[in-house]
MDAnalysis code that builds the backbone (N, CA, C; Angstrom):
import MDAnalysis as mda
import numpy as np

u = mda.Universe.empty(357, n_residues=119, atom_resindex=np.repeat(np.arange(119), 3), trajectory=True)
u.add_TopologyAttr("name", ["N", "CA", "C"] * 119)
u.add_TopologyAttr("resid", np.arange(1, 120))
u.add_TopologyAttr("resname", ["UNK", "UNK", "UNK", "UNK", "UNK", "UNK", "UNK", "UNK", "UNK", "UNK", "UNK", "UNK", "UNK", "UNK", "UNK", "UNK", "UNK", "UNK", "UNK", "UNK", "UNK", "UNK", "UNK", "UNK", "UNK", "UNK", "UNK", "UNK", "UNK", "UNK", "UNK", "UNK", "UNK", "UNK", "UNK", "UNK", "UNK", "UNK", "UNK", "UNK", "UNK", "UNK", "UNK", "UNK", "UNK", "UNK", "UNK", "UNK", "UNK", "UNK", "UNK", "UNK", "UNK", "UNK", "UNK", "UNK", "UNK", "UNK", "UNK", "UNK", "UNK", "UNK", "UNK", "UNK", "UNK", "UNK", "UNK", "UNK", "UNK", "UNK", "UNK", "UNK", "UNK", "UNK", "UNK", "UNK", "UNK", "UNK", "UNK", "UNK", "UNK", "UNK", "UNK", "UNK", "UNK", "UNK", "UNK", "UNK", "UNK", "UNK", "UNK", "UNK", "UNK", "UNK", "UNK", "UNK", "UNK", "UNK", "UNK", "UNK", "UNK", "UNK", "UNK", "UNK", "UNK", "UNK", "UNK", "UNK", "UNK", "UNK", "UNK", "UNK", "UNK", "UNK", "UNK", "UNK", "UNK", "UNK", "UNK"])
u.atoms.positions = np.array([
    [-52.981, 68.290, -44.663],
    [-53.630, 67.096, -45.147],
    [-52.577, 66.202, -45.803],
    [-52.572, 64.922, -45.451],
    [-51.639, 63.958, -46.043],
    [-52.222, 63.379, -47.316],
    [-51.530, 63.585, -48.400],
    [-51.935, 63.026, -49.681],
    [-51.033, 61.835, -49.961],
    [-51.625, 60.645, -50.241],
    [-50.767, 59.498, -50.509],
    [-49.917, 59.726, -51.760],
    [-48.655, 59.376, -51.650],
    [-47.757, 59.542, -52.785],
    [-47.838, 58.315, -53.677],
    [-47.635, 58.547, -54.952],
    [-47.625, 57.457, -55.922],
    [-46.434, 56.556, -55.644],
    [-46.673, 55.266, -55.623],
    [-45.617, 54.283, -55.426],
    [-44.694, 54.292, -56.648],
    [-43.394, 54.447, -56.460],
    [-42.491, 54.479, -57.620],
    [-42.337, 53.085, -58.225],
    [-42.202, 53.033, -59.521],
    [-41.981, 51.772, -60.221],
    [-40.563, 51.300, -59.920],
    [-40.392, 50.028, -59.556],
    [-39.052, 49.536, -59.194],
    [-38.113, 49.297, -60.366],
    [-38.603, 49.416, -61.600],
    [-37.732, 49.280, -62.772],
    [-37.908, 50.515, -63.649],
    [-37.004, 50.703, -64.577],
    [-37.078, 51.842, -65.494],
    [-38.349, 51.742, -66.347],
    [-38.883, 52.892, -66.720],
    [-40.107, 52.932, -67.512],
    [-39.990, 52.151, -68.814],
    [-38.818, 52.207, -69.452],
    [-38.673, 51.486, -70.724],
    [-38.710, 49.975, -70.518],
    [-38.218, 49.483, -69.382],
    [-38.275, 48.049, -69.077],
    [-39.731, 47.638, -68.855],
    [-40.466, 48.438, -68.100],
    [-41.885, 48.154, -67.866],
    [-42.653, 48.186, -69.186],
    [-42.342, 49.139, -70.049],
    [-42.993, 49.222, -71.354],
    [-42.715, 47.996, -72.203],
    [-41.485, 47.508, -72.168],
    [-41.136, 46.290, -72.914],
    [-41.916, 45.095, -72.384],
    [-42.071, 45.021, -71.068],
    [-42.841, 43.921, -70.474],
    [-44.302, 44.000, -70.891],
    [-44.828, 45.203, -70.922],
    [-46.232, 45.409, -71.285],
    [-46.494, 44.969, -72.724],
    [-45.545, 45.212, -73.601],
    [-45.717, 44.896, -75.025],
    [-45.222, 43.502, -75.402],
    [-44.572, 42.805, -74.490],
    [-43.926, 41.535, -74.804],
    [-44.925, 40.401, -75.029],
    [-44.501, 39.456, -75.823],
    [-45.233, 38.198, -75.978],
    [-45.033, 37.407, -74.684],
    [-45.800, 36.347, -74.473],
    [-45.602, 35.553, -73.244],
    [-44.167, 35.057, -73.069],
    [-43.550, 34.555, -74.147],
    [-42.161, 34.091, -74.034],
    [-41.209, 35.252, -73.786],
    [-41.456, 36.371, -74.447],
    [-40.629, 37.555, -74.245],
    [-40.745, 38.081, -72.830],
    [-41.950, 38.004, -72.264],
    [-42.151, 38.457, -70.882],
    [-41.352, 37.577, -69.935],
    [-41.380, 36.273, -70.149],
    [-40.599, 35.370, -69.291],
    [-39.110, 35.712, -69.346],
    [-38.620, 36.006, -70.552],
    [-37.206, 36.348, -70.710],
    [-36.874, 37.653, -70.001],
    [-37.727, 38.655, -70.141],
    [-37.481, 39.945, -69.486],
    [-37.527, 39.813, -67.969],
    [-38.480, 39.062, -67.459],
    [-38.609, 38.879, -66.007],
    [-37.364, 38.214, -65.448],
    [-36.788, 37.299, -66.193],
    [-35.586, 36.589, -65.733],
    [-34.389, 37.519, -65.581],
    [-34.408, 38.681, -66.239],
    [-33.279, 39.613, -66.153],
    [-33.362, 40.532, -64.930],
    [-34.494, 40.520, -64.249],
    [-34.692, 41.406, -63.098],
    [-34.247, 40.677, -61.827],
    [-33.425, 41.311, -60.979],
    [-32.982, 40.679, -59.728],
    [-34.175, 40.274, -58.855],
    [-34.027, 39.214, -58.045],
    [-35.155, 38.656, -57.284],
    [-35.960, 39.651, -56.445],
    [-35.314, 40.508, -55.675],
    [-36.083, 41.443, -54.830],
    [-36.776, 42.507, -55.676],
    [-36.099, 42.994, -56.711],
    [-36.739, 43.958, -57.615],
    [-37.907, 43.300, -58.331],
    [-37.774, 42.010, -58.667],
    [-38.847, 41.256, -59.311],
    [-40.070, 41.185, -58.392],
    [-39.835, 40.917, -57.122],
    [-40.943, 40.853, -56.160],
    [-41.619, 42.223, -56.025],
    [-40.812, 43.277, -55.935],
    [-41.385, 44.626, -55.839],
    [-42.172, 44.971, -57.104],
    [-41.664, 44.564, -58.261],
    [-42.348, 44.823, -59.523],
    [-43.654, 44.037, -59.600],
    [-43.657, 42.807, -59.124],
    [-44.881, 42.000, -59.104],
    [-45.959, 42.686, -58.275],
    [-45.579, 43.198, -57.123],
    [-46.529, 43.899, -56.256],
    [-46.989, 45.188, -56.921],
    [-46.068, 45.946, -57.474],
    [-46.387, 47.207, -58.155],
    [-47.411, 46.971, -59.262],
    [-47.150, 45.986, -60.115],
    [-48.039, 45.728, -61.249],
    [-49.383, 45.169, -60.800],
    [-49.368, 44.308, -59.803],
    [-50.614, 43.676, -59.361],
    [-51.598, 44.680, -58.766],
    [-51.111, 45.820, -58.328],
    [-51.983, 46.855, -57.737],
    [-52.585, 47.792, -58.777],
    [-52.298, 47.551, -60.038],
    [-52.819, 48.385, -61.126],
    [-53.615, 47.500, -62.080],
    [-54.863, 47.857, -62.304],
    [-55.769, 47.009, -63.080],
    [-55.193, 46.654, -64.447],
    [-54.621, 47.608, -65.142],
    [-54.120, 47.345, -66.489],
    [-52.821, 46.539, -66.509],
    [-52.183, 46.379, -65.356],
    [-50.931, 45.613, -65.272],
    [-51.071, 44.365, -64.395],
    [-52.284, 44.090, -63.918],
    [-52.490, 43.003, -62.964],
    [-52.013, 41.659, -63.487],
    [-52.354, 41.314, -64.706],
    [-51.958, 40.003, -65.228],
    [-50.441, 39.915, -65.393],
    [-49.805, 41.034, -65.716],
    [-48.340, 41.040, -65.787],
    [-47.763, 40.859, -64.382],
    [-48.388, 41.482, -63.400],
    [-47.965, 41.310, -62.015],
    [-48.023, 39.855, -61.578],
    [-49.088, 39.154, -61.975],
    [-49.204, 37.735, -61.641],
    [-48.129, 36.914, -62.349],
    [-47.836, 37.262, -63.597],
    [-46.791, 36.557, -64.331],
    [-45.433, 36.757, -63.658],
    [-45.175, 37.961, -63.204],
    [-43.908, 38.248, -62.526],
    [-43.873, 37.535, -61.177],
    [-44.998, 37.528, -60.472],
    [-45.066, 36.839, -59.178],
    [-44.840, 35.339, -59.343],
    [-45.277, 34.783, -60.478],
    [-45.081, 33.340, -60.698],
    [-43.602, 32.996, -60.858],
    [-42.782, 33.988, -61.170],
    [-41.338, 33.778, -61.296],
    [-40.597, 34.261, -60.048],
    [-41.355, 34.590, -58.993],
    [-40.754, 35.103, -57.755],
    [-40.869, 34.080, -56.642],
    [-39.957, 34.170, -55.682],
    [-39.975, 33.287, -54.517],
    [-40.971, 33.819, -53.491],
    [-41.626, 32.902, -52.790],
    [-42.579, 33.278, -51.748],
    [-41.931, 34.202, -50.727],
    [-40.718, 33.878, -50.314],
    [-40.028, 34.684, -49.294],
    [-39.809, 36.121, -49.764],
    [-39.442, 36.285, -51.033],
    [-39.222, 37.635, -51.565],
    [-40.527, 38.428, -51.607],
    [-41.597, 37.783, -52.038],
    [-42.900, 38.475, -52.096],
    [-43.389, 38.829, -50.699],
    [-43.207, 37.924, -49.732],
    [-43.629, 38.207, -48.358],
    [-42.770, 39.289, -47.720],
    [-41.482, 39.294, -48.005],
    [-40.615, 40.341, -47.470],
    [-41.015, 41.697, -48.047],
    [-41.436, 41.711, -49.307],
    [-41.808, 42.953, -49.981],
    [-43.177, 43.459, -49.544],
    [-44.146, 42.538, -49.417],
    [-45.523, 42.986, -49.190],
    [-46.270, 42.199, -48.119],
    [-45.576, 41.468, -47.280],
    [-46.229, 40.766, -46.176],
    [-47.275, 39.756, -46.644],
    [-48.451, 39.798, -46.000],
    [-49.521, 38.850, -46.349],
    [-49.994, 39.028, -47.780],
    [-49.996, 40.271, -48.243],
    [-50.395, 40.514, -49.635],
    [-49.431, 39.794, -50.591],
    [-48.158, 39.793, -50.286],
    [-47.179, 39.082, -51.102],
    [-47.441, 37.588, -51.122],
    [-47.832, 37.035, -49.968],
    [-48.177, 35.613, -49.903],
    [-49.407, 35.292, -50.735],
    [-50.389, 36.156, -50.681],
    [-51.603, 35.971, -51.477],
    [-51.285, 36.097, -52.963],
    [-50.440, 37.022, -53.316],
    [-50.030, 37.198, -54.709],
    [-49.295, 35.944, -55.204],
    [-48.462, 35.382, -54.372],
    [-47.760, 34.139, -54.706],
    [-48.775, 33.027, -54.985],
    [-49.762, 32.883, -54.097],
    [-50.774, 31.833, -54.246],
    [-51.567, 32.028, -55.539],
    [-52.012, 33.249, -55.800],
    [-52.787, 33.529, -57.006],
    [-51.969, 33.256, -58.272],
    [-50.696, 33.557, -58.218],
    [-49.859, 33.392, -59.407],
    [-49.653, 31.925, -59.766],
    [-49.886, 31.043, -58.817],
    [-49.682, 29.624, -59.078],
    [-50.981, 28.875, -59.365],
    [-52.105, 29.566, -59.320],
    [-53.386, 28.908, -59.592],
    [-53.537, 28.562, -61.064],
    [-53.019, 29.375, -61.932],
    [-53.073, 29.134, -63.375],
    [-51.890, 29.868, -63.987],
    [-51.622, 29.582, -65.233],
    [-50.500, 30.224, -65.913],
    [-50.862, 31.672, -66.213],
    [-50.313, 32.655, -65.463],
    [-50.689, 34.051, -65.672],
    [-50.265, 34.597, -67.024],
    [-49.200, 34.066, -67.613],
    [-48.790, 34.556, -68.925],
    [-49.828, 34.153, -69.963],
    [-50.345, 32.933, -69.853],
    [-51.401, 32.502, -70.771],
    [-52.657, 33.348, -70.555],
    [-52.957, 33.687, -69.287],
    [-54.115, 34.552, -69.009],
    [-53.906, 35.916, -69.622],
    [-52.689, 36.433, -69.554],
    [-52.385, 37.751, -70.137],
    [-52.613, 37.715, -71.641],
    [-52.158, 36.638, -72.273],
    [-52.318, 36.539, -73.721],
    [-53.795, 36.450, -74.099],
    [-54.576, 35.686, -73.346],
    [-55.994, 35.541, -73.686],
    [-56.796, 36.770, -73.277],
    [-56.289, 37.556, -72.337],
    [-57.021, 38.744, -71.894],
    [-56.902, 39.888, -72.890],
    [-55.882, 39.840, -73.725],
    [-55.718, 40.895, -74.720],
    [-56.832, 40.777, -75.748],
    [-57.434, 41.879, -76.064],
    [-58.529, 41.874, -77.020],
    [-58.019, 41.587, -78.422],
    [-58.725, 40.700, -79.074],
    [-58.392, 40.380, -80.453],
    [-59.047, 41.409, -81.363],
    [-58.368, 41.778, -82.414],
    [-58.898, 42.738, -83.368],
    [-59.456, 41.958, -84.543],
    [-60.698, 42.234, -84.886],
    [-61.299, 41.593, -86.044],
    [-61.755, 42.672, -87.003],
    [-61.699, 42.351, -88.267],
    [-62.115, 43.289, -89.294],
    [-63.335, 42.732, -89.992],
    [-64.231, 43.597, -90.350],
    [-65.439, 43.193, -91.037],
    [-65.109, 42.730, -92.449],
    [-65.850, 41.717, -92.900],
    [-65.688, 41.248, -94.274],
    [-66.873, 41.673, -95.137],
    [-67.824, 42.382, -94.518],
    [-69.007, 42.831, -95.258],
    [-68.636, 43.984, -96.188],
    [-69.399, 44.122, -97.241],
    [-69.181, 45.209, -98.187],
    [-69.538, 46.534, -97.514],
    [-68.714, 47.519, -97.783],
    [-68.997, 48.843, -97.245],
    [-70.226, 49.417, -97.932],
    [-70.954, 50.238, -97.237],
    [-72.151, 50.864, -97.773],
    [-71.784, 51.756, -98.962],
    [-72.622, 51.726, -99.986],
    [-72.407, 52.604, -101.138],
    [-72.886, 53.999, -100.792],
    [-71.987, 54.944, -100.911],
    [-72.328, 56.336, -100.651],
    [-72.445, 57.061, -101.984],
    [-73.334, 58.071, -102.052],
    [-73.448, 58.829, -103.292],
    [-72.145, 59.563, -103.609],
    [-71.934, 59.821, -104.848],
    [-70.737, 60.495, -105.291],
    [-70.686, 61.902, -104.696],
    [-69.501, 62.386, -104.488],
    [-69.339, 63.725, -103.949],
    [-69.350, 64.790, -105.044],
    [-69.366, 64.358, -106.270],
    [-69.415, 65.313, -107.375],
    [-70.804, 65.947, -107.419],
    [-70.860, 67.176, -107.926],
    [-72.152, 67.855, -108.005],
    [-73.029, 67.178, -109.058],
    [-74.284, 66.977, -108.695],
    [-75.176, 66.334, -109.659],
    [-75.455, 67.270, -110.844],
    [-75.657, 66.677, -111.979],
    [-75.988, 67.469, -113.163],
    [-77.495, 67.667, -113.197],
    [-77.913, 68.867, -113.579],
    [-79.339, 69.193, -113.631],
    [-79.792, 69.028, -115.085],
    [-80.825, 68.285, -115.277],
    [-81.370, 68.103, -116.624],
    [-82.753, 68.707, -116.697],
    [-83.048, 69.396, -117.796],
    [-84.361, 69.997, -117.953],
    [-84.981, 69.567, -119.224],
])
């Protein structure tokens, strides 16, 4: 039985981790350090994973159509088109969940000390 093998990431894990954690400007700077063909392969790699899709679009927006098509054929062309429909880095920033903290008073809980018995 043929089991599909996992597609290897075209960049080192620490580089991908930095991209995942980067701000939009930081992501642009990191993407610029990746050679064009590796950038296209990384765009395709990320776009095929739900949690990295928006990063894949951001990387594709910095890639040439020819590089994406050479890497992934028609899928590369479609990725190129999608990456230019809107600013993917801005989408990545807005897609991240914002953390909010409650300002309401916490519920009063009874003391953990043993109650005194009065008779």
